[in-house]
N, CA, C and O atoms as a MOPAC input file, in Angstrom:
PM7 MOZYME 1SCF
protein

 N     30.19500 1     5.35700 1    -5.19100 1
 C     28.84400 1     4.23500 1    -4.59600 1
 C     27.60200 1     4.81200 1    -5.48000 1
 O     27.42600 1     6.03000 1    -5.51500 1
 N     26.84200 1     4.03000 1    -6.11300 1
 C     25.80000 1     4.39700 1    -6.85200 1
 C     24.60900 1     4.47300 1    -5.85900 1
 O     24.47000 1     3.68400 1    -4.92400 1
 N     23.84500 1     5.39400 1    -6.11800 1
 C     22.46800 1     5.92800 1    -5.27700 1
 C     21.43700 1     4.94200 1    -5.80800 1
 O     21.33900 1     4.75200 1    -7.02000 1
 N     20.69500 1     4.33400 1    -4.96000 1
 C     19.55900 1     3.48800 1    -5.31300 1
 C     18.16800 1     3.92800 1    -4.34400 1
 O     18.07900 1     3.55000 1    -3.17600 1
 N     17.35300 1     4.58300 1    -4.85800 1
 C     16.33900 1     4.92300 1    -4.10700 1
 C     15.44300 1     3.86500 1    -3.48100 1
 O     14.65200 1     4.11100 1    -2.57000 1
 N     15.64500 1     2.52200 1    -4.10500 1
 C     14.83900 1     1.29900 1    -3.62800 1
 C     15.54700 1     0.28400 1    -2.50700 1
 O     15.06500 1    -0.75500 1    -2.05600 1
 N     16.87300 1     0.91300 1    -2.18100 1
 C     17.48700 1     0.23600 1    -1.12900 1
 C     16.60000 1     0.12600 1     0.18600 1
 O     16.01700 1     1.15200 1     0.53700 1
 N     16.46300 1    -0.90600 1     0.86300 1
 C     15.61200 1    -1.01600 1     2.03700 1
 C     14.27800 1    -0.40600 1     1.96100 1
 O     13.77300 1     0.19100 1     2.91100 1
 N     13.67800 1    -0.57300 1     0.74000 1
 C     12.33300 1    -0.21200 1     0.65400 1
 C     11.48800 1    -1.16700 1     0.35000 1
 O     11.23900 1    -1.35600 1    -0.84100 1
 N     10.96100 1    -1.85000 1     1.20700 1
 C     10.09600 1    -3.11800 1     1.02900 1
 C      8.71000 1    -2.72300 1     0.85900 1
 O      7.92700 1    -3.64100 1     0.61200 1
 N      8.24800 1    -1.54600 1     0.94000 1
 C      6.89100 1    -1.24700 1     0.81400 1
 C      6.51200 1    -0.76100 1    -0.50200 1
 O      6.93300 1     0.27100 1    -1.02500 1
 N      5.53400 1    -1.73700 1    -1.08400 1
 C      4.97800 1    -1.43400 1    -2.31200 1
 C      3.93900 1    -2.28100 1    -2.58300 1
 O      3.92100 1    -3.34000 1    -1.95500 1
 N      2.85700 1    -2.00500 1    -3.56500 1
 C      1.82500 1    -2.65200 1    -3.93300 1
 C      2.14400 1    -3.38100 1    -5.41300 1
 O      2.83600 1    -2.80100 1    -6.25000 1
 N      1.62200 1    -4.58900 1    -5.62800 1
 C      1.67700 1    -5.17700 1    -6.67400 1
 C      0.46800 1    -5.25300 1    -7.53400 1
 O     -0.57100 1    -5.59600 1    -6.96900 1
 N      0.43200 1    -5.00900 1    -8.71800 1
 C     -0.88400 1    -5.21200 1    -9.48000 1
 C     -0.56000 1    -6.11700 1   -10.68100 1
 O      0.30700 1    -5.79800 1   -11.49500 1
 N     -1.29900 1    -7.29300 1   -10.78000 1
 C     -1.14700 1    -8.18200 1   -11.76200 1
 C     -2.42600 1    -7.87300 1   -12.76900 1
 O     -3.57400 1    -7.67600 1   -12.37000 1
 N     -2.07000 1    -7.87000 1   -13.93400 1
 C     -3.10100 1    -7.67900 1   -15.06600 1
 C     -3.22900 1    -8.82700 1   -15.91500 1
 O     -2.24600 1    -9.40500 1   -16.38000 1
 N     -4.63100 1    -9.23600 1   -16.16800 1
 C     -4.87700 1   -10.33800 1   -16.94500 1
 C     -5.92500 1   -10.01500 1   -18.07700 1
 O     -6.60500 1    -9.00300 1   -17.90700 1
 N     -6.14600 1   -10.82900 1   -19.31000 1
 C     -7.45900 1   -10.50900 1   -19.92200 1
 C     -8.56100 1   -11.40500 1   -19.65600 1
 O     -8.19800 1   -12.50900 1   -19.25200 1
 N     -9.79700 1   -11.23700 1   -19.77100 1
 C    -10.93100 1   -12.09700 1   -19.55400 1
 C    -11.73400 1   -11.92800 1   -20.90200 1
 O    -11.95200 1   -10.85000 1   -21.45600 1
 N    -12.14300 1   -13.19800 1   -21.34500 1
 C    -13.10100 1   -13.26300 1   -22.30400 1
 C    -14.32200 1   -14.19900 1   -22.09500 1
 O    -14.59800 1   -14.65800 1   -20.98600 1
 N    -15.04600 1   -14.46000 1   -23.22700 1
 C    -16.02900 1   -15.44100 1   -22.94700 1
 C    -15.93200 1   -16.78000 1   -23.27200 1
 O    -16.93000 1   -17.50100 1   -23.25000 1
 N    -14.77400 1   -17.21300 1   -23.58800 1
 C    -14.58800 1   -18.68000 1   -23.93100 1
 C    -14.13000 1   -19.38400 1   -22.78000 1
 O    -13.18300 1   -19.02200 1   -22.08200 1
 N    -14.91600 1   -20.53100 1   -22.57800 1
 C    -14.81200 1   -21.53600 1   -21.46400 1
 C    -14.80900 1   -20.76400 1   -20.10400 1
 O    -13.86500 1   -20.91400 1   -19.32700 1
 N    -15.87100 1   -19.92800 1   -19.80600 1
 C    -15.95400 1   -19.25100 1   -18.48500 1
 C    -15.74200 1   -19.86100 1   -17.23700 1
 O    -15.12800 1   -19.26900 1   -16.35000 1
 N    -16.30600 1   -21.27000 1   -17.05600 1
 C    -16.24200 1   -22.04200 1   -16.12100 1
 C    -15.02800 1   -22.94100 1   -16.07100 1
 O    -14.77900 1   -23.59200 1   -15.05700 1
 N    -14.23100 1   -22.98800 1   -17.20600 1
 C    -13.09100 1   -23.99700 1   -17.08100 1
 C    -11.88000 1   -23.39700 1   -16.51500 1
 O    -11.71400 1   -22.19600 1   -16.30400 1
 N    -11.10400 1   -24.28500 1   -16.30600 1
 C     -9.60600 1   -24.04300 1   -15.89900 1
 C     -8.73100 1   -23.59900 1   -16.91100 1
 O     -7.73800 1   -22.91900 1   -16.65800 1
 N     -9.07900 1   -23.98000 1   -18.13800 1
 C     -8.14700 1   -23.69400 1   -19.33400 1
 C     -8.32700 1   -22.44500 1   -20.01500 1
 O     -7.44200 1   -22.09300 1   -20.79500 1
 N     -9.36400 1   -21.70100 1   -19.83700 1
 C     -9.44700 1   -20.54800 1   -20.26900 1
 C     -8.95800 1   -19.32700 1   -19.72700 1
 O     -8.24800 1   -19.41900 1   -18.72600 1
 N     -9.22100 1   -18.10300 1   -20.23600 1
 C     -8.59600 1   -16.80100 1   -19.52400 1
 C     -9.38100 1   -16.70000 1   -17.98400 1
 O     -8.91500 1   -15.90300 1   -17.17000 1
 N    -10.21200 1   -17.27400 1   -17.72700 1
 C    -10.91000 1   -17.07300 1   -16.36400 1
 C    -10.07500 1   -18.05200 1   -15.63100 1
 O     -9.78800 1   -17.72100 1   -14.48100 1
 N     -9.70100 1   -19.00100 1   -15.98700 1
 C     -8.83200 1   -20.19300 1   -15.30400 1
 C     -7.54700 1   -19.56900 1   -14.93700 1
 O     -7.07800 1   -19.61500 1   -13.80000 1
 N     -6.90400 1   -18.88700 1   -16.11400 1
 C     -5.65300 1   -18.34100 1   -15.84200 1
 C     -5.74000 1   -16.99800 1   -14.95800 1
 O     -4.67200 1   -16.62100 1   -14.47600 1
 N     -6.78700 1   -16.30100 1   -14.71600 1
 C     -6.95400 1   -15.29900 1   -13.95400 1
 C     -6.67500 1   -15.76200 1   -12.45400 1
 O     -6.07000 1   -15.08900 1   -11.62000 1
 N     -7.25700 1   -17.11100 1   -12.24200 1
 C     -7.11800 1   -17.65700 1   -10.86900 1
 C     -5.80400 1   -18.14000 1   -10.77700 1
 O     -5.12800 1   -17.79300 1    -9.80900 1
 N     -5.24200 1   -19.03000 1   -11.79700 1
 C     -4.01700 1   -19.90100 1   -11.38900 1
 C     -2.83000 1   -18.98300 1   -11.68200 1
 O     -1.83500 1   -19.14300 1   -10.97600 1
 N     -2.79900 1   -17.93700 1   -12.73400 1
 C     -1.85500 1   -17.22900 1   -12.93200 1
 C     -1.82300 1   -15.82300 1   -12.33200 1
 O     -0.83000 1   -15.10800 1   -12.46500 1
 N     -2.79000 1   -15.47800 1   -11.74700 1
 C     -3.16800 1   -14.18100 1   -11.14100 1
 C     -3.13400 1   -14.33500 1    -9.50600 1
 O     -2.19300 1   -14.05300 1    -8.76400 1
 N     -4.21300 1   -14.77700 1    -9.20800 1
 C     -4.58800 1   -14.81200 1    -7.74300 1
 C     -3.64300 1   -15.62100 1    -6.95600 1
 O     -3.22500 1   -15.26200 1    -5.85500 1
 N     -3.25000 1   -16.94100 1    -7.65700 1
 C     -2.34700 1   -17.68500 1    -7.05900 1
 C     -1.10700 1   -17.28000 1    -6.90900 1
 O     -0.40400 1   -17.76800 1    -6.02500 1
 N     -0.66500 1   -16.35200 1    -7.72700 1
 C      0.72500 1   -15.68600 1    -7.55600 1
 C      0.88500 1   -14.87200 1    -6.19100 1
 O      1.95200 1   -14.77100 1    -5.58600 1
 N     -0.24400 1   -14.34500 1    -5.82200 1
 C     -0.01400 1   -13.77000 1    -4.57000 1
 C     -0.22300 1   -14.74300 1    -3.37400 1
 O      0.47500 1   -14.56300 1    -2.37500 1
 N     -1.04500 1   -15.66900 1    -3.39100 1
 C     -1.01700 1   -16.64600 1    -2.24600 1
 C      0.15700 1   -17.52200 1    -2.31400 1
 O      0.50900 1   -18.07100 1    -1.27000 1
 N      0.87400 1   -17.75100 1    -3.49700 1
 C      1.97100 1   -18.60000 1    -3.23600 1
 C      3.35500 1   -17.96300 1    -2.74300 1
 O      4.41700 1   -18.56200 1    -2.57500 1
 N      3.06900 1   -16.51100 1    -2.54000 1
 C      4.23000 1   -15.67200 1    -2.21300 1
 C      5.16800 1   -15.38500 1    -3.33900 1
 O      6.24600 1   -14.84900 1    -3.08100 1
 N      4.83200 1   -15.71400 1    -4.63000 1
 C      5.70800 1   -15.35800 1    -5.78400 1
 C      5.81100 1   -13.70500 1    -5.66100 1
 O      6.86200 1   -13.08900 1    -5.83800 1
 N      4.65900 1   -13.15300 1    -5.35800 1
 C      4.65700 1   -11.59000 1    -5.42300 1
 C      4.43700 1   -11.35100 1    -3.82700 1
 O      3.65300 1   -12.05600 1    -3.19200 1
 N      5.16200 1   -10.34200 1    -3.24900 1
 C      4.95700 1   -10.15500 1    -1.87500 1
 C      3.74400 1    -9.39200 1    -1.65500 1
 O      3.22700 1    -8.82500 1    -2.61800 1
 N      3.23000 1    -9.31400 1    -0.50200 1
 C      2.23200 1    -8.51600 1     0.03600 1
 C      2.51300 1    -7.75700 1     1.22800 1
 O      1.99100 1    -8.03900 1     2.30700 1
 N      3.41400 1    -6.69100 1     1.05200 1
 C      3.87400 1    -5.98600 1     2.11200 1
 C      2.62200 1    -5.33500 1     2.99900 1
 O      2.61600 1    -5.48900 1     4.22000 1
 N      1.84400 1    -4.79500 1     2.50400 1
 C      0.75200 1    -4.25600 1     3.15700 1
 C     -0.58300 1    -4.99400 1     3.25200 1
 O     -1.64800 1    -4.43300 1     3.50800 1
 N     -0.41800 1    -6.43200 1     3.00100 1
 C     -1.47700 1    -7.43100 1     2.85000 1
 C     -2.45900 1    -7.06000 1     1.93400 1
 O     -3.55500 1    -7.60600 1     2.05600 1
 N     -2.28700 1    -6.20000 1     0.99000 1
 C     -3.06100 1    -5.64500 1     0.03200 1
 C     -2.40600 1    -5.71500 1    -1.19800 1
 O     -1.21300 1    -5.41300 1    -1.21700 1
 N     -3.04500 1    -6.10600 1    -2.38000 1
 C     -2.57000 1    -5.90500 1    -3.61300 1
 C     -3.86700 1    -5.80100 1    -4.55300 1
 O     -5.02400 1    -5.67100 1    -4.15400 1
 N     -3.45500 1    -5.88200 1    -5.81600 1
 C     -4.62600 1    -5.72600 1    -6.87000 1
 C     -4.53800 1    -6.38500 1    -8.19400 1
 O     -3.38500 1    -6.58000 1    -8.57600 1
 N     -5.44100 1    -6.75400 1    -8.94200 1
 C     -5.59700 1    -7.16600 1   -10.10600 1
 C     -6.46000 1    -6.26200 1   -11.08700 1
 O     -7.38300 1    -5.56000 1   -10.67200 1
 N     -6.07800 1    -6.33700 1   -12.44600 1
 C     -6.78400 1    -5.51200 1   -13.31700 1
 C     -7.21900 1    -6.43400 1   -14.28300 1
 O     -6.33600 1    -7.05300 1   -14.87800 1
 N     -8.49700 1    -6.67600 1   -14.59000 1
 C     -8.96600 1    -7.63800 1   -15.64400 1
 C     -9.37400 1    -6.68800 1   -16.88800 1
 O    -10.20400 1    -5.78500 1   -16.78900 1
 N     -8.72700 1    -6.99300 1   -17.98900 1
 C     -9.01600 1    -6.25200 1   -19.26200 1
 C    -10.05600 1    -7.13400 1   -19.96300 1
 O     -9.63800 1    -8.15200 1   -20.51500 1
 N    -11.47500 1    -6.83000 1   -20.00400 1
 C    -12.37700 1    -7.38100 1   -20.71900 1
 C    -12.35400 1    -7.31900 1   -22.23100 1
 O    -12.65300 1    -6.24200 1   -22.74800 1
 N    -12.03900 1    -8.33200 1   -22.99000 1
 C    -11.59500 1    -8.39600 1   -24.29000 1
 C    -12.81900 1    -8.75900 1   -25.22300 1
 O    -12.67800 1    -8.72200 1   -26.44500 1
 N    -14.00900 1    -9.10500 1   -24.64400 1
 C    -15.04600 1    -9.51900 1   -25.37100 1
 C    -16.25600 1    -9.10400 1   -24.63600 1
 O    -16.26400 1    -9.22100 1   -23.41000 1
 N    -17.45600 1    -8.54900 1   -25.37300 1
 C    -18.56400 1    -8.15500 1   -24.60300 1
 C    -18.97900 1    -9.30100 1   -23.59900 1
 O    -18.88600 1   -10.50300 1   -23.84900 1
 N    -19.41900 1    -8.78600 1   -22.50500 1
 C    -19.93700 1    -9.98900 1   -21.39300 1
 C    -20.53500 1    -9.20900 1   -20.38500 1
 O    -20.29400 1    -8.01200 1   -20.23000 1
 N    -21.42900 1    -9.96900 1   -19.59300 1
 C    -21.92900 1    -9.65800 1   -18.45700 1
 C    -20.90400 1    -9.67900 1   -17.21300 1
 O    -20.68700 1   -10.71800 1   -16.58900 1
 N    -20.34300 1    -8.55500 1   -16.92800 1
 C    -19.22000 1    -8.76900 1   -15.89100 1
 C    -19.66400 1    -9.43800 1   -14.51500 1
 O    -18.91700 1   -10.26200 1   -13.98900 1
 N    -20.86100 1    -9.09000 1   -13.93800 1
 C    -21.06900 1    -9.68800 1   -12.63500 1
 C    -21.41900 1   -11.36300 1   -12.98200 1
 O    -21.03000 1   -12.20700 1   -12.17400 1
 N    -22.10200 1   -11.74800 1   -14.11100 1
 C    -21.99800 1   -13.15300 1   -14.37200 1
 C    -20.77800 1   -13.72400 1   -14.43700 1
 O    -20.60400 1   -14.83300 1   -13.93100 1
 N    -19.86300 1   -13.12000 1   -15.00500 1
 C    -18.39000 1   -13.69800 1   -15.13300 1
 C    -17.69500 1   -13.68700 1   -13.72900 1
 O    -17.00900 1   -14.64900 1   -13.38600 1
 N    -17.85200 1   -12.71900 1   -13.00500 1
 C    -17.48100 1   -13.01700 1   -11.78200 1
 C    -18.00500 1   -14.05300 1   -11.02600 1
 O    -17.21200 1   -14.60300 1   -10.26200 1
 N    -19.08700 1   -14.43200 1   -11.05000 1
 C    -19.68700 1   -15.67000 1   -10.53000 1
 C    -18.96200 1   -16.85700 1   -11.11300 1
 O    -18.64300 1   -17.77700 1   -10.36100 1
 N    -18.68000 1   -16.90200 1   -12.39100 1
 C    -17.92800 1   -17.90600 1   -13.03800 1
 C    -16.39900 1   -18.01700 1   -12.38600 1
 O    -15.91700 1   -19.12000 1   -12.12700 1
 N    -15.78200 1   -16.94800 1   -12.17700 1
 C    -14.65300 1   -16.90600 1   -11.59000 1
 C    -14.64600 1   -17.46600 1   -10.06500 1
 O    -13.76700 1   -18.20400 1    -9.61900 1
 N    -15.66700 1   -17.03800 1    -9.40700 1
 C    -15.89700 1   -17.78700 1    -8.04100 1
 C    -16.15100 1   -19.31800 1    -8.19900 1
 O    -15.52800 1   -20.07100 1    -7.45000 1
 N    -16.89400 1   -19.76300 1    -8.98400 1
 C    -17.17600 1   -21.16700 1    -9.53200 1
 C    -15.68700 1   -21.79600 1    -9.63900 1
 O    -15.34800 1   -22.81700 1    -9.04000 1
 N    -14.93000 1   -21.11100 1   -10.40700 1
 C    -13.44200 1   -21.85000 1   -10.70600 1
 C    -12.77300 1   -21.81000 1    -9.27800 1
 O    -12.23600 1   -22.82200 1    -8.82800 1
 N    -12.81200 1   -20.66200 1    -8.59500 1
 C    -12.06700 1   -20.65400 1    -7.31800 1
 C    -12.59300 1   -21.95200 1    -6.35100 1
 O    -11.84900 1   -22.64700 1    -5.66000 1
 N    -13.96300 1   -22.09000 1    -6.47100 1
 C    -14.56900 1   -23.04500 1    -5.41600 1
 C    -14.53200 1   -24.57100 1    -5.81800 1
 O    -14.76200 1   -25.44300 1    -4.98100 1
 N    -14.19800 1   -24.89000 1    -7.28700 1
 C    -14.36200 1   -26.09000 1    -7.72600 1
 C    -13.02700 1   -26.63000 1    -8.39400 1
 O    -12.94900 1   -27.82800 1    -8.66600 1
 N    -12.04100 1   -25.81800 1    -8.64500 1
 C    -10.95900 1   -26.12300 1    -9.52400 1
 C     -9.89300 1   -26.92900 1    -8.82800 1
 O     -9.26100 1   -27.76000 1    -9.48200 1
 N     -9.66000 1   -26.75200 1    -7.61000 1
 C     -8.49700 1   -27.27900 1    -6.97400 1
 C     -7.42800 1   -26.22300 1    -7.03300 1
 O     -6.50600 1   -26.37100 1    -6.23200 1
 N     -7.38700 1   -25.21700 1    -7.81300 1
 C     -6.25700 1   -24.16800 1    -7.69200 1
 C     -5.88200 1   -23.92500 1    -6.14900 1
 O     -6.77800 1   -23.99500 1    -5.30800 1
 N     -4.72000 1   -23.67400 1    -5.82300 1
 C     -4.54000 1   -23.31000 1    -4.36200 1
 C     -4.64000 1   -21.75100 1    -4.02600 1
 O     -3.67200 1   -21.10700 1    -3.62000 1
 N     -5.77900 1   -21.26800 1    -4.21500 1
 C     -6.08500 1   -19.71200 1    -4.10100 1
 C     -6.22300 1   -19.59800 1    -2.71200 1
 O     -6.14600 1   -18.40200 1    -2.43000 1
 N     -6.42700 1   -20.42900 1    -1.50900 1
 C     -6.47000 1   -20.11500 1    -0.16000 1
 C     -7.49700 1   -19.10200 1    -0.05800 1
 O     -7.25000 1   -18.05600 1     0.54300 1
 N     -8.74600 1   -19.33400 1    -0.64600 1
 C     -9.79900 1   -18.20200 1    -0.51900 1
 C    -10.55500 1   -18.10100 1     0.75400 1
 O    -11.22900 1   -19.08200 1     1.06600 1
 N    -10.54900 1   -17.16800 1     1.46200 1
 C    -11.34900 1   -16.88700 1     2.58000 1
 C    -12.81500 1   -16.34100 1     2.24100 1
 O    -13.89000 1   -16.72100 1     2.70500 1
 N    -12.58200 1   -15.46100 1     1.41100 1
 C    -13.87500 1   -14.74100 1     0.81500 1
 C    -13.82000 1   -14.66900 1    -0.55600 1
 O    -12.79300 1   -14.18600 1    -1.03400 1
 N    -14.75500 1   -15.06700 1    -1.35500 1
 C    -14.92300 1   -15.07900 1    -2.71400 1
 C    -14.95700 1   -13.60100 1    -3.27100 1
 O    -15.20000 1   -12.63000 1    -2.55500 1
 N    -14.67600 1   -13.52900 1    -4.68800 1
 C    -14.64300 1   -12.20400 1    -5.18400 1
 C    -16.05000 1   -11.59400 1    -5.08100 1
 O    -17.02200 1   -12.17900 1    -5.55900 1
 N    -16.14400 1   -10.47200 1    -4.48400 1
 C    -17.42300 1    -9.66200 1    -4.22700 1
 C    -17.39400 1    -8.25100 1    -4.57300 1
 O    -16.36100 1    -7.58500 1    -4.49900 1
 N    -18.40900 1    -7.83200 1    -4.91300 1
 C    -18.43400 1    -6.26100 1    -5.37200 1
 C    -18.10500 1    -5.23300 1    -4.16100 1
 O    -18.75000 1    -5.25700 1    -3.11200 1
 N    -17.04100 1    -4.32800 1    -4.40400 1
 C    -16.78900 1    -3.51700 1    -3.48000 1
 C    -16.75600 1    -2.06700 1    -4.09300 1
 O    -15.83100 1    -1.81300 1    -4.86600 1
 N    -17.56400 1    -1.22500 1    -3.85000 1
 C    -17.65300 1     0.11400 1    -4.59700 1
 C    -16.63700 1     1.05600 1    -4.11700 1
 O    -16.76000 1     1.58400 1    -3.01200 1
 N    -15.61700 1     1.30000 1    -4.90600 1
 C    -14.48700 1     2.26800 1    -4.43900 1
 C    -14.63900 1     3.61200 1    -5.06500 1
 O    -14.10800 1     4.60700 1    -4.57100 1
 N    -15.43100 1     3.65200 1    -6.25100 1
 C    -15.57500 1     4.98600 1    -7.05100 1
 C    -17.13000 1     5.04900 1    -7.35700 1
 O    -17.75600 1     4.13400 1    -7.89200 1
 N    -17.59800 1     6.10500 1    -6.99400 1
 C    -19.10400 1     6.33500 1    -7.17500 1
 C    -19.67800 1     5.75100 1    -8.37600 1
 O    -20.47000 1     4.82000 1    -8.23000 1
 N    -19.38500 1     6.17200 1    -9.56600 1
 C    -19.97800 1     5.82200 1   -10.95300 1
 C    -19.28900 1     4.73500 1   -11.51200 1
 O    -19.29800 1     4.68000 1   -12.74200 1
 N    -18.61000 1     3.73500 1   -10.81100 1
 C    -18.03600 1     2.46900 1   -11.38100 1
 C    -18.56000 1     1.19400 1   -10.55300 1
 O    -18.44400 1     0.97500 1    -9.34700 1
 N    -19.10400 1     0.49900 1   -11.44500 1
 C    -19.72400 1    -0.78500 1   -10.73300 1
 C    -18.81300 1    -2.06000 1   -10.83600 1
 O    -19.26000 1    -3.13900 1   -10.44600 1
 N    -17.67900 1    -1.97100 1   -11.29800 1
 C    -16.85600 1    -3.14900 1   -11.45400 1
 C    -15.83300 1    -3.26500 1   -10.77400 1
 O    -14.85300 1    -3.72500 1   -11.36000 1
 N    -15.70800 1    -2.93400 1    -9.46200 1
 C    -14.63800 1    -3.19700 1    -8.55200 1
 C    -15.18800 1    -4.13300 1    -7.42600 1
 O    -16.31300 1    -4.04000 1    -6.93500 1
 N    -14.16700 1    -5.11000 1    -7.06900 1
 C    -14.42400 1    -6.08200 1    -6.33200 1
 C    -13.17000 1    -6.30000 1    -5.44700 1
 O    -12.13500 1    -5.65700 1    -5.61800 1
 N    -13.33200 1    -7.27200 1    -4.46600 1
 C    -12.42700 1    -7.65900 1    -3.62700 1
 C    -12.42300 1    -9.06500 1    -3.25000 1
 O    -13.51800 1    -9.62300 1    -3.30300 1
 N    -11.35700 1    -9.79500 1    -2.85800 1
 C    -11.46500 1   -10.97100 1    -2.28000 1
 C    -10.40800 1   -11.10700 1    -1.12200 1
 O     -9.52100 1   -10.27100 1    -0.95200 1
 N    -10.56900 1   -12.20000 1    -0.35800 1
 C     -9.53300 1   -12.33500 1     0.85600 1
 C     -9.09600 1   -13.73400 1     0.72000 1
 O     -9.83300 1   -14.66800 1     0.40400 1
 N     -7.85100 1   -13.80400 1     0.98200 1
 C     -7.06600 1   -15.01400 1     0.92700 1
 C     -6.12600 1   -15.26300 1     1.99400 1
 O     -5.73500 1   -14.28300 1     2.62800 1
 N     -5.66500 1   -16.49600 1     2.32100 1
 C     -4.71300 1   -16.53300 1     3.23800 1
 C     -3.26200 1   -17.09000 1     2.80100 1
 O     -3.05300 1   -17.91000 1     1.90700 1
 N     -2.31000 1   -16.46800 1     3.62500 1
 C     -0.87800 1   -16.66400 1     3.35400 1
 C     -0.23600 1   -16.95300 1     4.85400 1
 O     -0.31800 1   -16.08400 1     5.72200 1
 N      0.31400 1   -18.04200 1     5.07300 1
 C      0.70700 1   -18.33100 1     6.30900 1
 C      0.07100 1   -17.82100 1     7.64100 1
 O      0.63900 1   -17.24100 1     8.56600 1
 N     -1.27700 1   -18.18400 1     7.51700 1
 C     -1.99800 1   -17.86600 1     8.64100 1
 C     -2.40900 1   -16.22200 1     8.73700 1
 O     -2.99700 1   -15.70000 1     9.68400 1
 N     -2.01700 1   -15.65800 1     7.70000 1
 C     -2.52500 1   -14.20000 1     7.72200 1
 C     -3.30800 1   -13.99200 1     6.36200 1
 O     -3.05600 1   -14.55300 1     5.29600 1
 N     -4.19500 1   -13.17800 1     6.58500 1
 C     -5.30900 1   -12.71800 1     5.48700 1
 C     -4.58200 1   -11.62400 1     4.57500 1
 O     -3.81700 1   -10.77600 1     5.03400 1
 N     -4.91300 1   -11.75000 1     3.23600 1
 C     -4.56600 1   -10.68500 1     2.46400 1
 C     -5.75300 1   -10.25600 1     1.61200 1
 O     -6.56400 1   -11.10800 1     1.25000 1
 N     -5.89300 1    -8.99300 1     1.27800 1
 C     -6.87000 1    -8.61100 1     0.40800 1
 C     -6.37700 1    -8.39700 1    -1.06300 1
 O     -5.34200 1    -7.76800 1    -1.28400 1
 N     -7.16600 1    -8.95300 1    -2.10000 1
 C     -6.81500 1    -8.57400 1    -3.28100 1
 C     -8.00600 1    -7.74800 1    -3.94200 1
 O     -9.13900 1    -8.22800 1    -3.93700 1
 N     -7.77200 1    -6.62700 1    -4.45500 1
 C     -8.76000 1    -5.89100 1    -5.13500 1
 C     -8.77900 1    -6.07800 1    -6.65800 1
 O     -7.73700 1    -6.19400 1    -7.30200 1
 N     -9.99200 1    -6.10200 1    -7.20700 1
 C     -9.96200 1    -6.53800 1    -8.49800 1
 C    -10.81100 1    -5.44000 1    -9.28700 1
 O    -11.93700 1    -5.14800 1    -8.88500 1
 N    -10.24200 1    -4.82000 1   -10.44400 1
 C    -11.00800 1    -3.88700 1   -11.13500 1
 C    -11.17500 1    -4.72800 1   -12.61900 1
 O    -10.32100 1    -5.41300 1   -13.18100 1
 N    -12.40500 1    -4.47000 1   -13.00200 1
 C    -12.84400 1    -5.33600 1   -14.27700 1
 C    -13.07200 1    -4.05500 1   -15.17000 1
 O    -14.03500 1    -3.31400 1   -14.97500 1
 N    -12.08400 1    -3.82000 1   -16.21500 1
 C    -12.15000 1    -2.95200 1   -17.20200 1
 C    -12.56500 1    -3.47100 1   -18.61300 1
 O    -11.93400 1    -4.35600 1   -19.19100 1
 N    -13.72300 1    -2.83100 1   -19.15200 1
 C    -14.19300 1    -3.38700 1   -20.25900 1
 C    -13.59000 1    -2.55000 1   -21.37900 1
 O    -13.77000 1    -1.35000 1   -21.59100 1
 N    -12.82700 1    -3.43200 1   -22.06500 1
 C    -12.05700 1    -2.90900 1   -23.41800 1
 C    -12.65900 1    -3.51000 1   -24.61000 1
 O    -12.08200 1    -3.33600 1   -25.68400 1
 N    -13.78400 1    -4.22100 1   -24.56500 1
 C    -14.32900 1    -5.05800 1   -25.70600 1
 C    -14.82400 1    -4.25800 1   -26.85200 1
 O    -14.88600 1    -4.70200 1   -27.99900 1
 N    -15.19900 1    -2.97700 1   -26.47500 1
 C    -15.51700 1    -2.13700 1   -27.77600 1
 C    -14.31000 1    -1.35700 1   -28.43800 1
 O    -14.39000 1    -0.79300 1   -29.52800 1
 N    -13.18200 1    -1.39900 1   -27.63800 1
 C    -12.00200 1    -0.89000 1   -28.26500 1
 C    -11.01200 1    -1.93700 1   -29.05000 1
 O     -9.95600 1    -1.59900 1   -29.58600 1
 N    -11.55200 1    -3.29200 1   -29.01900 1
 C    -10.74900 1    -4.28300 1   -29.66300 1
 C    -11.48800 1    -4.66000 1   -30.89600 1
 O    -12.69600 1    -4.89600 1   -30.87600 1
 N    -10.71800 1    -4.71700 1   -32.02600 1
 C    -11.12300 1    -5.12800 1   -33.34100 1
 C    -10.94700 1    -6.70900 1   -33.41500 1
 O     -9.86100 1    -7.25400 1   -33.21700 1
 N    -11.88700 1    -7.25600 1   -33.65900 1
 C    -11.64500 1    -8.74100 1   -34.01500 1
 C    -10.98900 1    -8.92700 1   -35.47100 1
 O    -11.29800 1    -8.15400 1   -36.37800 1
 N    -10.14200 1    -9.89700 1   -35.65300 1
 C     -9.50900 1   -10.20400 1   -36.90500 1
 C    -10.46200 1   -10.69700 1   -37.79300 1
 O    -11.20600 1   -11.59500 1   -37.39500 1
 N    -10.58500 1   -10.20400 1   -39.09400 1
 C    -11.48600 1   -10.95300 1   -40.09300 1
 C    -10.93000 1   -12.10000 1   -40.43100 1
 O     -9.70600 1   -12.23100 1   -40.43900 1
 N    -11.79800 1   -13.11200 1   -40.76600 1
 C    -11.38600 1   -14.52700 1   -41.02200 1
 C    -11.65400 1   -14.52900 1   -42.55700 1
 O    -12.77400 1   -14.30100 1   -43.01400 1
 N    -10.42700 1   -14.83200 1   -43.42200 1
 C    -10.57700 1   -14.95700 1   -44.80500 1
 C    -10.43900 1   -16.39900 1   -45.08600 1
 O     -9.55800 1   -17.08900 1   -44.57500 1
 N    -11.44000 1   -16.89500 1   -46.01400 1
 C    -11.43200 1   -18.32900 1   -46.28900 1
 C    -10.78700 1   -18.45600 1   -47.68100 1
 O    -10.63900 1   -19.56500 1   -48.19500 1

C-alpha cells in the first residue's frame, strides 16, 4: 500500500499569482480584468477551496505604476464589471509587514460565508527588460 501524506488532509491555503501592468487599467480585457475574473473569481466560484476561509493572491507588477492608484482601478472593475466576485469589502490596504506598503485584503461571500483574500503587490518592473522593437 503506497504511503500518501495528503490523504484526508483538507487543510491548505491556495495562492493565485497574476501579472499586472498599465495597459487598460479600468477595463475588463486587460491584466487588471484578468486579476478579477481569473483570480478573485476562482475563489468565489469554489474552483479553489477555502478551507480556512482565507487564501491569497500575489500580483507581479511588470510595468512601473502607482500601485495604490492601480488598486483603485481594480476596485473600479470589481464594482462595475459584472464579474461574479461576490465582493463584500473592496481591496484595501492591510499592513502585515512593517516596511512593506503593498499588502491588501478583500472580503467575498461564498454560500453565505465570508472569505478573506490577501493580496500582495510585488513590483518586479525594474527587473523586467522590455523587448527592443526593430523596424
